[in-house]
Backbone of each chain as ProteinMPNN parsed JSONL, in Angstrom:
{"seq_chain_A": "DSGVTQTPKHLITATGQRVTLRCSPRSGDLSVYWYQQSLDQGLQFLIQYYNGEERAKGNILERFSAQQFPDLHSELNLSSLELGDSALYFCASSDGGNPTYNEQFFGPGTRLTVL", "coords_chain_A": {"N_chain_A": [[58.669, 49.722, -2.819], [57.114, 47.325, -0.99], [57.557, 44.606, -0.777], [55.522, 42.863, -0.457], [53.103, 41.2, -2.268], [50.122, 41.474, -4.17], [47.399, 39.968, -5.85], [44.442, 39.897, -7.876], [45.121, 43.197, -9.318], [42.995, 44.736, -9.895], [39.438, 43.994, -9.774], [36.405, 43.234, -11.099], [33.155, 42.492, -10.603], [29.945, 40.895, -10.321], [26.913, 41.317, -8.234], [26.297, 38.761, -5.811], [28.245, 36.962, -6.637], [31.436, 35.145, -6.266], [34.659, 35.732, -5.145], [38.295, 35.445, -5.168], [40.996, 36.69, -3.47], [44.49, 37.141, -3.607], [47.5, 36.938, -1.753], [50.98, 37.364, -1.309], [53.32, 37.256, 1.177], [56.149, 39.248, 2.481], [59.373, 37.853, 2.025], [60.131, 35.532, 4.399], [58.421, 36.487, 6.339], [56.032, 35.617, 8.745], [53.484, 36.275, 9.603], [50.351, 37.256, 8.291], [48.077, 39.745, 7.349], [44.743, 40.922, 6.754], [43.037, 43.7, 5.457], [40.3, 45.972, 4.96], [39.445, 48.677, 2.966], [37.188, 51.213, 2.686], [35.35, 54.042, 1.453], [33.496, 55.068, 3.324], [34.01, 53.673, 5.641], [36.613, 53.643, 6.26], [39.963, 52.274, 7.021], [39.773, 49.027, 7.876], [40.464, 46.334, 9.984], [40.484, 42.933, 9.093], [41.304, 40.1, 9.439], [43.891, 38.012, 10.883], [46.617, 35.854, 10.162], [48.974, 33.549, 11.381], [51.688, 31.772, 10.531], [50.133, 29.852, 9.241], [47.987, 29.501, 10.917], [44.94, 30.843, 12.253], [44.979, 33.905, 13.953], [43.943, 36.385, 14.898], [40.861, 38.049, 14.798], [38.83, 40.454, 13.113], [36.534, 42.764, 11.997], [35.304, 40.934, 10.202], [33.066, 39.695, 7.801], [30.618, 36.935, 7.843], [30.419, 35.951, 5.34], [32.856, 36.139, 4.234], [36.041, 34.623, 4.101], [39.237, 33.313, 5.034], [42.539, 31.979, 4.443], [45.748, 30.666, 5.212], [48.468, 29.313, 3.551], [50.787, 26.484, 3.454], [53.079, 27.48, 2.183], [53.027, 29.998, 2.97], [51.69, 32.013, 1.611], [48.588, 33.754, 1.276], [45.001, 33.66, 1.016], [42.033, 35.45, 0.453], [38.718, 34.938, 0.58], [35.708, 36.012, -0.836], [32.277, 35.867, -0.726], [28.933, 35.655, -2.069], [28.69, 38.299, -2.876], [28.002, 41.737, -2.324], [26.916, 45.087, -3.102], [27.993, 46.811, -1.332], [30.406, 45.679, -0.657], [32.329, 46.57, -2.291], [35.545, 47.867, -2.457], [38.864, 48.744, -1.416], [41.17, 46.143, -0.849], [43.566, 45.297, 1.411], [46.555, 43.57, 1.944], [48.858, 42.754, 4.481], [52.11, 42.102, 5.89], [54.203, 40.813, 8.47], [57.138, 40.339, 10.509], [57.208, 37.408, 12.143], [58.857, 36.432, 14.088], [60.151, 38.027, 16.066], [59.357, 40.733, 18.447], [57.601, 43.179, 16.796], [57.38, 45.897, 16.751], [55.061, 46.908, 15.899], [55.105, 47.277, 13.108], [53.931, 46.851, 10.026], [53.961, 45.627, 6.796], [52.603, 46.697, 3.974], [50.799, 45.529, 1.065], [50.105, 46.463, -2.408], [47.362, 46.398, -2.699], [44.117, 45.26, -3.679], [41.661, 46.334, -5.753], [38.289, 46.035, -5.523], [35.368, 45.965, -7.394], [31.991, 45.78, -7.184], [29.289, 45.194, -9.129]], "CA_chain_A": [[58.159, 48.374, -2.907], [57.153, 46.764, 0.37], [57.862, 43.193, -0.82], [54.234, 42.177, -0.36], [52.44, 41.264, -3.562], [48.701, 41.036, -4.201], [46.766, 39.752, -7.16], [44.748, 40.77, -8.962], [45.177, 44.55, -8.851], [41.556, 45.148, -10.029], [38.521, 42.938, -9.956], [35.042, 43.759, -11.369], [32.247, 41.328, -10.613], [28.505, 41.153, -10.122], [26.419, 40.901, -6.957], [26.094, 37.427, -5.683], [29.378, 36.212, -7.046], [32.372, 34.829, -5.303], [36.017, 36.061, -5.707], [39.394, 35.098, -4.337], [42.114, 37.61, -3.53], [45.725, 36.437, -3.216], [48.564, 37.687, -1.166], [52.242, 36.732, -0.957], [54.026, 38.127, 2.188], [57.586, 39.386, 2.328], [60.096, 36.681, 2.302], [60.403, 35.276, 5.813], [57.332, 37.043, 7.231], [55.122, 34.538, 9.083], [52.168, 36.852, 9.839], [49.664, 37.939, 7.197], [46.913, 40.43, 7.84], [43.86, 41.485, 5.703], [42.325, 44.931, 5.771], [39.383, 46.469, 3.958], [39.316, 50.146, 3.06], [36.179, 51.809, 1.841], [35.27, 55.539, 1.677], [32.709, 55.38, 4.504], [34.459, 52.948, 6.831], [38.093, 53.805, 6.512], [40.727, 51.077, 7.074], [39.188, 48.077, 8.838], [41.082, 45.067, 10.116], [39.648, 41.759, 8.925], [41.74, 38.884, 9.985], [45.332, 37.734, 10.782], [47.082, 34.482, 10.192], [50.4, 33.4, 11.679], [52.181, 30.432, 10.164], [49.08, 28.971, 8.843], [46.855, 29.442, 11.883], [44.274, 32.176, 12.546], [45.404, 34.459, 15.257], [43.092, 37.412, 15.372], [39.715, 38.309, 13.901], [38.337, 41.7, 13.323], [35.191, 42.94, 11.564], [35.131, 40.123, 9.002], [31.738, 39.137, 7.671], [30.543, 35.453, 7.715], [30.457, 35.647, 3.895], [34.213, 36.21, 3.934], [36.891, 33.634, 4.761], [40.658, 33.438, 4.595], [43.401, 30.88, 4.897], [47.171, 30.83, 4.869], [48.947, 27.998, 3.099], [52.069, 26.122, 3.983], [54.197, 28.363, 1.626], [52.759, 31.263, 3.676], [50.771, 32.929, 0.926], [47.241, 33.81, 1.874], [43.871, 33.947, 0.15], [40.821, 35.975, 1.076], [37.567, 34.554, -0.207], [34.598, 36.832, -0.543], [31.199, 35.208, -1.442], [27.655, 36.369, -2.075], [29.004, 39.716, -2.91], [26.981, 42.813, -2.322], [27.423, 46.349, -3.649], [28.802, 47.411, -0.238], [31.718, 45.064, -0.557], [33.27, 47.324, -3.163], [36.457, 48.511, -1.542], [40.266, 48.334, -1.592], [41.52, 45.114, 0.129], [45.009, 45.302, 1.523], [47.214, 42.474, 2.688], [50.101, 43.177, 5.07], [52.789, 41.05, 6.542], [55.145, 41.21, 9.421], [58.086, 39.354, 10.953], [56.601, 36.827, 13.295], [59.789, 35.922, 15.004], [60.455, 38.911, 17.173], [58.518, 41.888, 18.528], [57.655, 43.913, 15.498], [57.242, 47.367, 16.859], [53.805, 47.274, 15.121], [55.463, 47.623, 11.789], [53.454, 45.96, 9.081], [54.303, 45.985, 5.408], [51.352, 46.582, 3.191], [50.802, 45.289, -0.334], [49.543, 47.549, -3.168], [45.936, 46.348, -2.641], [43.204, 44.817, -4.782], [40.405, 47.136, -5.871], [37.172, 45.26, -5.901], [34.193, 46.655, -7.701], [30.84, 44.907, -7.362], [28.166, 45.93, -9.9]], "C_chain_A": [[58.307, 47.674, -1.539], [57.605, 45.264, 0.384], [56.679, 42.261, -0.667], [53.539, 42.307, -1.703], [50.994, 40.788, -3.376], [48.228, 40.949, -5.639], [45.254, 39.44, -6.986], [44.726, 42.231, -8.411], [43.724, 45.123, -8.924], [40.709, 43.95, -10.276], [37.105, 43.542, -10.03], [34.224, 42.564, -11.437], [30.829, 41.824, -10.327], [28.045, 40.753, -8.702], [26.101, 39.399, -6.96], [27.192, 36.446, -6.055], [30.375, 35.939, -5.952], [33.745, 35.161, -5.947], [37.039, 35.586, -4.684], [40.539, 36.099, -4.546], [43.35, 36.965, -2.966], [46.746, 37.394, -2.672], [49.826, 36.88, -0.91], [52.987, 37.662, -0.016], [55.471, 38.307, 1.771], [58.272, 38.085, 2.699], [60.464, 36.597, 3.817], [59.36, 35.737, 6.846], [56.336, 35.861, 7.493], [53.63, 35.025, 9.243], [51.579, 37.512, 8.574], [48.328, 38.532, 7.769], [46.061, 40.905, 6.643], [43.096, 42.671, 6.252], [41.426, 45.245, 4.597], [39.354, 48.004, 4.107], [38.233, 50.653, 2.069], [36.029, 53.253, 2.349], [34.549, 55.771, 3.0], [33.205, 54.668, 5.739], [35.944, 53.084, 7.162], [38.741, 52.375, 6.472], [40.251, 50.193, 8.139], [40.02, 46.771, 8.817], [40.15, 43.944, 9.984], [40.082, 40.552, 9.691], [43.336, 38.765, 9.905], [45.607, 36.284, 10.893], [48.623, 34.518, 10.563], [50.809, 31.955, 11.418], [51.14, 29.412, 9.915], [47.877, 28.893, 9.739], [46.249, 30.868, 12.037], [44.643, 32.636, 13.881], [44.541, 35.617, 15.798], [41.994, 37.667, 14.344], [39.187, 39.696, 14.186], [36.903, 41.751, 12.732], [34.967, 42.226, 10.212], [33.777, 39.511, 8.958], [31.81, 37.6, 7.493], [30.712, 35.11, 6.314], [31.941, 35.644, 3.428], [35.017, 35.177, 4.727], [38.301, 33.79, 4.253], [41.377, 32.173, 5.062], [44.868, 31.302, 4.506], [47.725, 29.474, 4.668], [50.309, 27.726, 3.644], [53.235, 26.99, 3.415], [53.954, 29.781, 2.126], [51.975, 32.287, 2.856], [49.376, 32.817, 1.528], [46.178, 34.134, 0.831], [42.716, 34.458, 0.986], [39.658, 35.717, 0.103], [36.333, 35.399, 0.22], [33.41, 36.211, -1.4], [29.935, 36.04, -1.264], [27.788, 37.802, -2.063], [27.893, 40.673, -3.054], [27.733, 44.134, -2.799], [28.397, 46.994, -2.62], [30.153, 46.778, 0.011], [32.729, 45.697, -1.433], [34.177, 48.146, -2.256], [37.844, 48.104, -2.053], [40.547, 47.294, -0.445], [43.069, 45.073, 0.154], [45.409, 44.063, 2.326], [48.452, 43.074, 3.237], [50.777, 41.95, 5.669], [53.79, 41.675, 7.547], [56.011, 40.043, 9.906], [57.459, 38.726, 12.183], [57.592, 36.376, 14.384], [60.093, 36.729, 16.274], [59.394, 40.039, 17.326], [58.672, 42.784, 17.388], [57.517, 45.36, 15.55], [55.991, 47.767, 16.075], [54.021, 47.717, 13.736], [54.945, 46.518, 10.862], [53.74, 46.505, 7.75], [53.132, 45.633, 4.587], [51.608, 46.422, 1.724], [50.152, 46.532, -1.047], [48.012, 47.501, -3.222], [45.319, 45.787, -3.882], [41.955, 45.645, -4.68], [39.312, 46.246, -6.399], [35.966, 46.108, -6.133], [33.046, 45.649, -7.903], [29.712, 45.67, -8.001], [26.843, 45.285, -9.771]], "O_chain_A": [[59.403, 47.464, -1.02], [57.984, 44.739, 1.431], [56.81, 41.039, -0.738], [53.401, 43.414, -2.223], [50.681, 39.89, -2.595], [48.605, 41.74, -6.503], [44.871, 38.776, -6.023], [44.38, 42.478, -7.255], [43.325, 45.913, -8.068], [41.15, 42.986, -10.901], [36.679, 44.267, -9.131], [34.508, 41.664, -12.228], [30.584, 43.013, -10.124], [28.704, 39.948, -8.044], [25.689, 38.842, -7.978], [27.076, 35.244, -5.813], [30.216, 36.424, -4.832], [33.96, 34.905, -7.131], [36.724, 35.355, -3.516], [40.985, 36.318, -5.672], [43.274, 36.297, -1.935], [46.829, 38.543, -3.105], [49.741, 35.795, -0.337], [53.264, 38.797, -0.403], [55.967, 37.644, 0.861], [57.816, 37.332, 3.559], [61.041, 37.525, 4.383], [59.427, 35.415, 8.032], [55.876, 35.211, 6.555], [52.686, 34.263, 9.037], [52.278, 38.251, 7.88], [47.604, 37.897, 8.536], [46.627, 41.26, 5.609], [42.578, 42.641, 7.368], [41.687, 44.884, 3.45], [39.254, 48.54, 5.21], [38.348, 50.539, 0.849], [36.474, 53.632, 3.432], [34.986, 56.638, 3.756], [32.819, 55.065, 6.839], [36.417, 52.676, 8.222], [38.147, 51.424, 5.965], [40.32, 50.596, 9.3], [40.243, 46.188, 7.756], [39.116, 43.921, 10.651], [39.327, 40.022, 10.506], [43.981, 39.323, 9.017], [44.931, 35.556, 11.619], [49.391, 35.373, 10.12], [50.294, 31.034, 12.051], [51.248, 28.256, 10.323], [46.861, 28.295, 9.382], [46.93, 31.891, 11.963], [44.633, 31.876, 14.849], [44.429, 35.798, 17.01], [42.213, 37.507, 13.143], [39.095, 40.1, 15.346], [36.132, 40.823, 12.971], [34.512, 42.823, 9.236], [33.342, 38.879, 9.92], [32.825, 37.036, 7.083], [31.145, 33.988, 6.052], [32.228, 35.182, 2.324], [34.706, 34.895, 5.884], [38.532, 34.333, 3.173], [40.91, 31.428, 5.923], [45.121, 32.134, 3.635], [47.51, 28.57, 5.476], [50.939, 28.605, 4.232], [54.242, 27.198, 4.092], [54.663, 30.694, 1.701], [51.629, 33.345, 3.384], [49.066, 31.847, 2.221], [46.465, 34.826, -0.146], [42.455, 33.964, 2.083], [39.635, 36.213, -1.024], [35.973, 35.492, 1.393], [33.534, 36.058, -2.615], [29.864, 36.967, -0.457], [27.088, 38.496, -1.326], [26.949, 40.457, -3.814], [28.959, 44.213, -2.863], [29.415, 47.599, -2.958], [30.952, 47.284, 0.799], [33.914, 45.381, -1.324], [33.739, 48.961, -1.443], [37.995, 47.277, -2.953], [40.222, 47.522, 0.72], [43.75, 44.862, -0.85], [44.709, 43.6, 3.227], [49.091, 43.861, 2.538], [50.149, 40.922, 5.922], [54.149, 42.85, 7.477], [55.642, 38.882, 9.725], [57.201, 39.419, 13.167], [57.18, 35.984, 15.476], [60.263, 36.192, 17.369], [58.613, 40.261, 16.4], [59.795, 43.134, 17.025], [57.531, 46.028, 14.516], [55.905, 48.91, 15.627], [53.21, 48.472, 13.199], [55.442, 45.392, 10.894], [53.767, 47.721, 7.562], [52.707, 44.482, 4.491], [52.496, 47.064, 1.165], [49.724, 47.488, -0.4], [47.396, 48.44, -3.726], [45.888, 45.823, -4.973], [41.276, 45.657, -3.653], [39.361, 45.762, -7.529], [35.544, 46.87, -5.264], [33.161, 44.752, -8.739], [29.24, 46.674, -7.468], [25.863, 45.769, -10.335]]}, "seq_chain_B": "LAKTTQPISMDSYEGQEVNITCSHNNIATNDYITWYQQFPSQGPRFIIQGYKTKVTNEVASLFIPADRKSSTLSLPRVSLSDTAVYYCLVGPQYGGNQGGKLIFGQGTELSVKP", "coords_chain_B": {"N_chain_B": [[41.795, 49.129, 23.524], [43.332, 52.221, 23.018], [41.592, 55.192, 22.177], [42.058, 57.457, 19.497], [42.492, 60.9, 18.581], [42.726, 63.095, 15.864], [43.595, 65.942, 13.884], [41.413, 66.512, 11.083], [42.298, 67.491, 8.621], [45.142, 69.209, 7.188], [47.027, 71.988, 6.023], [49.936, 72.957, 4.266], [53.036, 74.471, 3.175], [55.603, 73.982, 0.729], [58.839, 73.126, 2.052], [58.315, 73.964, 4.563], [58.073, 73.137, 8.155], [56.086, 70.549, 9.388], [53.76, 69.809, 11.953], [51.889, 67.32, 13.35], [49.439, 66.638, 15.562], [48.344, 64.156, 17.835], [45.847, 63.035, 19.909], [45.535, 61.097, 22.707], [44.069, 60.222, 25.245], [43.497, 57.985, 26.875], [45.609, 56.246, 26.917], [47.304, 53.187, 27.524], [49.598, 51.659, 29.919], [51.276, 49.829, 28.59], [51.146, 50.556, 25.998], [52.241, 51.57, 22.772], [53.084, 54.271, 20.476], [52.384, 54.748, 17.212], [53.033, 55.838, 13.868], [51.633, 55.962, 10.619], [51.826, 56.413, 7.067], [49.848, 57.173, 4.247], [49.428, 57.049, 0.828], [47.192, 58.02, -1.938], [45.281, 55.251, -2.988], [47.264, 53.477, -2.275], [48.922, 51.06, -0.047], [49.187, 51.613, 3.478], [52.187, 52.983, 5.059], [54.651, 52.405, 7.327], [55.945, 54.905, 9.463], [57.14, 55.871, 11.934], [57.778, 55.008, 15.355], [57.127, 55.255, 18.848], [57.656, 55.301, 22.497], [58.07, 56.978, 24.716], [59.248, 60.339, 25.4], [61.427, 61.436, 22.918], [61.686, 60.444, 19.578], [63.627, 59.898, 16.666], [63.978, 59.525, 13.179], [65.151, 58.886, 9.808], [63.222, 60.294, 8.367], [61.326, 61.517, 10.008], [60.283, 62.962, 13.142], [59.206, 62.098, 16.432], [57.424, 63.34, 19.038], [56.757, 62.856, 22.437], [55.09, 63.759, 25.192], [55.606, 63.717, 28.885], [53.278, 62.745, 30.191], [52.136, 61.203, 28.261], [49.698, 61.486, 26.904], [49.308, 62.608, 24.556], [50.786, 62.96, 21.267], [53.165, 64.151, 18.946], [53.765, 64.213, 15.571], [56.45, 65.12, 13.686], [57.285, 66.525, 10.672], [60.018, 67.475, 8.897], [60.754, 70.191, 6.751], [58.833, 69.784, 4.453], [57.781, 68.451, 1.266], [56.113, 68.432, -1.876], [55.608, 65.795, -2.316], [55.02, 64.74, 0.142], [52.426, 64.983, 0.516], [49.642, 63.427, 1.729], [47.79, 60.957, 3.693], [47.98, 60.812, 7.136], [48.272, 58.556, 9.729], [47.675, 58.066, 13.231], [48.353, 55.627, 15.552], [47.652, 53.752, 18.393], [48.626, 51.297, 20.633], [49.506, 47.998, 22.079], [52.858, 46.639, 21.688], [53.637, 43.692, 19.859], [54.305, 40.28, 19.43], [54.624, 38.398, 16.456], [52.985, 36.123, 16.669], [50.881, 36.739, 18.044], [47.746, 38.556, 18.49], [47.989, 40.86, 16.286], [46.554, 43.149, 15.312], [45.978, 46.221, 13.631], [44.621, 49.285, 14.495], [43.144, 51.68, 12.709], [42.412, 55.096, 12.725], [40.634, 57.993, 11.618], [42.597, 59.539, 10.498], [44.88, 62.168, 9.3], [44.605, 64.369, 6.745], [47.127, 65.584, 4.92], [47.978, 68.335, 3.017], [50.27, 69.558, 0.841], [51.423, 72.485, -0.491], [52.84, 74.216, -3.394]], "CA_chain_B": [[42.7, 49.919, 22.7], [43.081, 53.663, 23.217], [41.067, 56.002, 21.017], [42.913, 58.63, 19.073], [41.914, 62.071, 17.851], [43.666, 63.841, 15.082], [42.892, 66.849, 12.972], [41.006, 65.868, 9.872], [43.103, 67.987, 7.516], [46.1, 70.254, 7.418], [47.679, 72.51, 4.842], [51.282, 73.461, 4.485], [53.825, 74.803, 1.958], [56.875, 73.236, 0.565], [59.952, 73.664, 2.804], [57.982, 74.222, 6.048], [57.961, 72.005, 9.086], [54.698, 70.273, 9.71], [53.514, 69.042, 13.122], [50.554, 66.752, 13.427], [49.274, 66.206, 16.987], [47.414, 63.108, 18.096], [45.396, 62.962, 21.329], [45.147, 59.655, 23.19], [43.933, 60.388, 26.688], [43.37, 56.698, 27.598], [46.717, 55.356, 26.594], [47.67, 52.259, 28.576], [50.998, 51.608, 30.246], [52.026, 49.049, 27.666], [50.862, 50.991, 24.607], [53.193, 52.366, 21.941], [52.464, 55.205, 19.618], [52.94, 54.42, 15.872], [52.473, 56.628, 12.814], [51.678, 55.431, 9.255], [51.532, 57.364, 5.964], [49.213, 56.511, 3.121], [49.111, 57.779, -0.411], [45.998, 57.464, -2.58], [45.249, 53.917, -3.638], [48.442, 52.587, -1.889], [48.829, 50.638, 1.325], [49.867, 52.42, 4.487], [53.589, 52.805, 5.174], [55.179, 52.753, 8.626], [56.842, 56.031, 9.501], [57.87, 55.992, 13.12], [57.087, 54.546, 16.619], [57.781, 55.575, 20.096], [56.97, 55.008, 23.726], [58.068, 58.24, 25.497], [60.209, 61.34, 25.029], [61.517, 61.857, 21.51], [62.307, 59.525, 18.616], [63.9, 60.545, 15.408], [64.599, 58.684, 12.152], [65.601, 59.673, 8.724], [62.131, 60.969, 7.712], [60.423, 62.218, 10.869], [60.547, 62.963, 14.606], [57.995, 61.833, 17.23], [57.57, 63.909, 20.367], [55.787, 62.353, 23.365], [55.293, 64.309, 26.579], [55.729, 62.766, 29.998], [52.063, 62.035, 30.556], [51.878, 60.378, 27.085], [48.305, 61.574, 26.557], [49.273, 63.133, 23.184], [52.024, 62.858, 20.654], [53.278, 65.016, 17.75], [54.563, 63.802, 14.528], [57.028, 66.335, 13.019], [57.914, 66.35, 9.326], [60.855, 68.62, 8.581], [60.873, 70.669, 5.308], [57.954, 68.981, 3.641], [57.744, 68.613, -0.106], [54.826, 68.093, -2.469], [55.42, 64.255, -2.204], [54.536, 64.448, 1.46], [50.946, 65.104, 0.55], [49.191, 62.059, 2.023], [47.022, 60.843, 4.934], [48.819, 60.313, 8.216], [47.454, 57.95, 10.823], [48.209, 57.823, 14.489], [47.901, 54.438, 16.129], [48.079, 53.446, 19.818], [48.466, 49.952, 21.043], [50.683, 47.352, 22.571], [53.684, 45.879, 20.752], [53.314, 42.341, 19.886], [55.058, 39.305, 18.648], [53.764, 37.989, 15.332], [52.074, 35.045, 16.939], [49.754, 37.256, 18.881], [46.785, 39.256, 17.644], [48.552, 42.073, 16.01], [45.703, 44.013, 14.407], [46.217, 47.652, 13.743], [43.33, 50.004, 14.461], [43.339, 52.983, 12.084], [41.37, 56.128, 12.871], [40.289, 58.749, 10.38], [43.782, 60.082, 9.886], [44.998, 63.581, 8.98], [44.948, 64.528, 5.363], [48.033, 66.693, 4.719], [48.106, 68.874, 1.673], [51.456, 70.422, 0.73], [51.274, 73.301, -1.706], [54.053, 74.828, -3.804]], "C_chain_B": [[42.38, 51.418, 22.874], [42.565, 54.309, 21.955], [41.963, 57.165, 20.734], [42.093, 59.652, 18.407], [42.997, 62.834, 17.187], [42.917, 64.896, 14.224], [42.566, 66.165, 11.634], [41.849, 66.261, 8.675], [44.049, 69.066, 8.018], [46.647, 70.68, 6.126], [48.996, 73.037, 5.155], [51.905, 73.856, 3.132], [55.116, 74.094, 1.93], [57.971, 73.95, 1.406], [59.597, 73.996, 4.296], [57.995, 72.906, 6.842], [56.483, 71.843, 9.43], [54.587, 69.457, 11.025], [52.073, 68.588, 13.171], [50.423, 66.153, 14.81], [48.133, 65.219, 17.029], [47.121, 63.069, 19.56], [44.99, 61.508, 21.677], [45.168, 59.628, 24.695], [43.945, 59.054, 27.443], [44.447, 55.708, 27.194], [47.067, 54.469, 27.786], [49.234, 52.235, 28.773], [51.824, 50.871, 29.2], [51.781, 49.449, 26.178], [51.979, 51.786, 24.039], [52.391, 53.23, 20.95], [53.137, 54.975, 18.217], [52.214, 55.301, 14.831], [52.691, 55.917, 11.491], [51.316, 56.557, 8.3], [50.88, 56.56, 4.873], [48.97, 57.404, 2.041], [47.916, 57.162, -1.038], [46.199, 56.16, -3.26], [46.541, 53.086, -3.369], [48.228, 52.128, -0.436], [49.516, 51.544, 2.244], [51.356, 52.041, 4.607], [53.983, 53.228, 6.581], [56.178, 53.909, 8.564], [57.767, 55.938, 10.69], [57.102, 55.424, 14.295], [57.915, 55.016, 17.797], [57.003, 55.249, 21.293], [56.924, 56.323, 24.583], [59.245, 59.147, 24.993], [60.218, 61.575, 23.503], [62.259, 60.671, 20.732], [62.498, 60.144, 17.374], [64.495, 59.495, 14.468], [64.903, 59.554, 10.931], [64.441, 60.519, 8.036], [61.287, 61.82, 8.732], [60.917, 62.192, 12.303], [59.181, 62.713, 15.293], [58.293, 62.372, 18.607], [56.438, 63.449, 21.312], [56.085, 62.926, 24.704], [55.283, 63.221, 27.657], [54.488, 62.034, 30.29], [51.545, 61.149, 29.383], [50.452, 60.444, 26.562], [48.225, 62.177, 25.126], [50.667, 62.798, 22.586], [51.993, 63.756, 19.391], [54.225, 64.434, 16.734], [55.117, 65.102, 13.787], [57.75, 65.864, 11.711], [58.753, 67.533, 8.964], [60.874, 68.942, 7.098], [60.09, 69.821, 4.339], [58.055, 69.378, 2.136], [56.328, 68.179, -0.627], [54.541, 66.578, -2.314], [55.067, 63.843, -0.819], [53.021, 64.577, 1.571], [50.415, 63.644, 0.627], [48.284, 62.155, 3.298], [47.961, 60.184, 6.026], [48.025, 59.773, 9.371], [48.297, 57.728, 12.082], [47.62, 56.52, 15.107], [48.452, 54.196, 17.566], [47.733, 52.029, 20.104], [49.723, 49.248, 21.514], [51.568, 46.807, 21.429], [53.285, 44.429, 20.848], [54.25, 41.484, 19.136], [54.075, 38.843, 17.57], [52.751, 36.901, 15.625], [50.984, 35.48, 17.846], [48.833, 38.03, 17.962], [47.331, 40.636, 17.323], [47.804, 43.008, 15.124], [46.123, 45.423, 14.652], [44.856, 48.362, 13.579], [43.559, 51.365, 13.931], [42.13, 53.851, 12.336], [41.144, 56.803, 11.537], [41.505, 59.292, 9.71], [43.691, 61.562, 9.617], [45.458, 63.732, 7.528], [45.863, 65.783, 5.221], [48.186, 67.082, 3.27], [49.279, 69.819, 1.723], [51.385, 71.169, -0.566], [52.65, 73.944, -2.046], [54.216, 76.304, -3.312]], "O_chain_B": [[41.208, 51.792, 22.87], [43.015, 54.031, 20.844], [42.547, 57.771, 21.633], [41.108, 59.342, 17.737], [44.02, 63.184, 17.777], [41.742, 64.723, 13.899], [43.342, 65.354, 11.128], [42.09, 65.434, 7.797], [43.844, 69.719, 9.042], [46.748, 69.879, 5.197], [49.192, 73.549, 6.257], [51.33, 73.586, 2.077], [55.656, 73.664, 2.949], [58.028, 75.178, 1.467], [60.467, 74.261, 5.126], [57.94, 71.796, 6.313], [55.755, 72.795, 9.709], [55.307, 68.468, 11.161], [51.15, 69.393, 13.046], [51.193, 65.273, 15.193], [47.105, 65.391, 16.374], [48.039, 63.069, 20.381], [44.207, 60.855, 20.988], [46.087, 59.12, 25.336], [44.386, 59.028, 28.592], [44.221, 54.499, 27.138], [47.121, 54.94, 28.922], [50.014, 52.705, 27.944], [52.967, 51.253, 28.945], [52.177, 48.737, 25.255], [52.602, 52.59, 24.732], [51.229, 52.967, 20.641], [54.363, 55.019, 18.118], [50.998, 55.489, 14.881], [53.753, 55.347, 11.242], [50.616, 57.507, 8.65], [51.274, 55.429, 4.59], [48.361, 58.455, 2.235], [47.589, 56.002, -0.791], [47.152, 55.966, -4.014], [46.865, 52.151, -4.101], [47.453, 52.731, 0.306], [50.426, 52.243, 1.798], [51.737, 50.913, 4.294], [53.659, 54.345, 6.984], [57.108, 53.916, 7.758], [58.989, 55.923, 10.545], [55.874, 55.362, 14.241], [59.138, 55.15, 17.765], [55.814, 54.945, 21.195], [55.871, 56.705, 25.094], [60.107, 58.695, 24.241], [59.191, 61.866, 22.89], [63.235, 60.069, 21.18], [61.629, 60.906, 16.949], [65.358, 58.701, 14.845], [64.912, 60.783, 11.009], [64.736, 61.374, 7.201], [60.606, 62.756, 8.312], [61.865, 61.478, 12.63], [58.137, 63.09, 14.762], [59.245, 61.96, 19.269], [55.266, 63.647, 20.991], [57.128, 62.669, 25.306], [55.013, 62.044, 27.419], [54.532, 60.846, 30.608], [50.575, 60.414, 29.568], [50.028, 59.541, 25.84], [47.133, 62.234, 24.561], [51.588, 62.41, 23.305], [50.927, 64.065, 18.858], [55.391, 64.191, 17.042], [54.372, 65.985, 13.361], [58.624, 64.998, 11.684], [58.17, 68.591, 8.726], [60.999, 68.037, 6.274], [60.685, 69.189, 3.466], [58.38, 70.521, 1.813], [55.505, 67.641, 0.115], [53.391, 66.156, -2.198], [54.822, 62.657, -0.599], [52.434, 64.303, 2.618], [50.677, 62.796, -0.226], [48.057, 63.223, 3.865], [48.603, 59.158, 5.8], [47.185, 60.475, 9.933], [49.441, 57.279, 12.024], [46.395, 56.4, 15.141], [49.627, 54.443, 17.836], [46.611, 51.603, 19.829], [50.835, 49.762, 21.394], [51.073, 46.546, 20.332], [52.663, 44.004, 21.822], [54.946, 41.973, 18.247], [52.859, 38.892, 17.754], [51.76, 36.767, 14.906], [50.234, 34.655, 18.368], [49.112, 38.15, 16.769], [47.104, 41.543, 18.123], [48.405, 43.618, 14.24], [46.567, 45.782, 15.743], [44.077, 48.077, 12.67], [44.136, 52.188, 14.642], [40.986, 53.422, 12.187], [41.428, 56.249, 10.475], [41.503, 59.5, 8.496], [42.617, 62.161, 9.683], [46.54, 63.287, 7.145], [45.395, 66.908, 5.39], [48.488, 66.253, 2.411], [49.31, 70.756, 2.521], [51.298, 70.563, -1.634], [53.485, 74.181, -1.174], [55.227, 76.944, -3.602]]}, "name": "protein", "num_of_chains": 2, "seq": "DSGVTQTPKHLITATGQRVTLRCSPRSGDLSVYWYQQSLDQGLQFLIQYYNGEERAKGNILERFSAQQFPDLHSELNLSSLELGDSALYFCASSDGGNPTYNEQFFGPGTRLTVLLAKTTQPISMDSYEGQEVNITCSHNNIATNDYITWYQQFPSQGPRFIIQGYKTKVTNEVASLFIPADRKSSTLSLPRVSLSDTAVYYCLVGPQYGGNQGGKLIFGQGTELSVKP"}
């Protein structure tokens, strides 16, 4: 158990809909990262937040947005969903205080299926 | 960010030592080499990280030659539970308030047989 929690575990929805994925980082971790893993694209970095502020952006679509709240949990919002958005979405966290040796702690993921 | 090349798959038997080599010809001076393990439908898990020479922890060793253009992850006496995908990542260390994205390649799918 990495200490990172994600809800829900599974999500099935229809095209055009909007969903919200939630992540709670490890206690004390200030950085939260979101990744998307699909069969054809592998693991793709989406976005990073540090202590409530956006720090790095990857291949995140404009239909997707994220935020980190004062209690450090984070939400990833996916809208106007398409079939191709079906994937595993992982949240990871790391200690923001010191150099982290690139060690991120990943949650169990949310499996999104768009029908 | 340096590009990495790994074998797509490897097979081994229980009790054997497994060595997975990663090529990173364009590694930068401030880049570190990090390995992650991923089981099906689970998030990746940090295994080991190094900069040069050899690093060892309780689960693996990492060998890095002097030119740092490649690295080898060594798993001693593998078991069936080591069947997973192993990713080699190359990039700078960072503090959490910097852009600490991890770039995952295709990874090496290791299959351990009884």
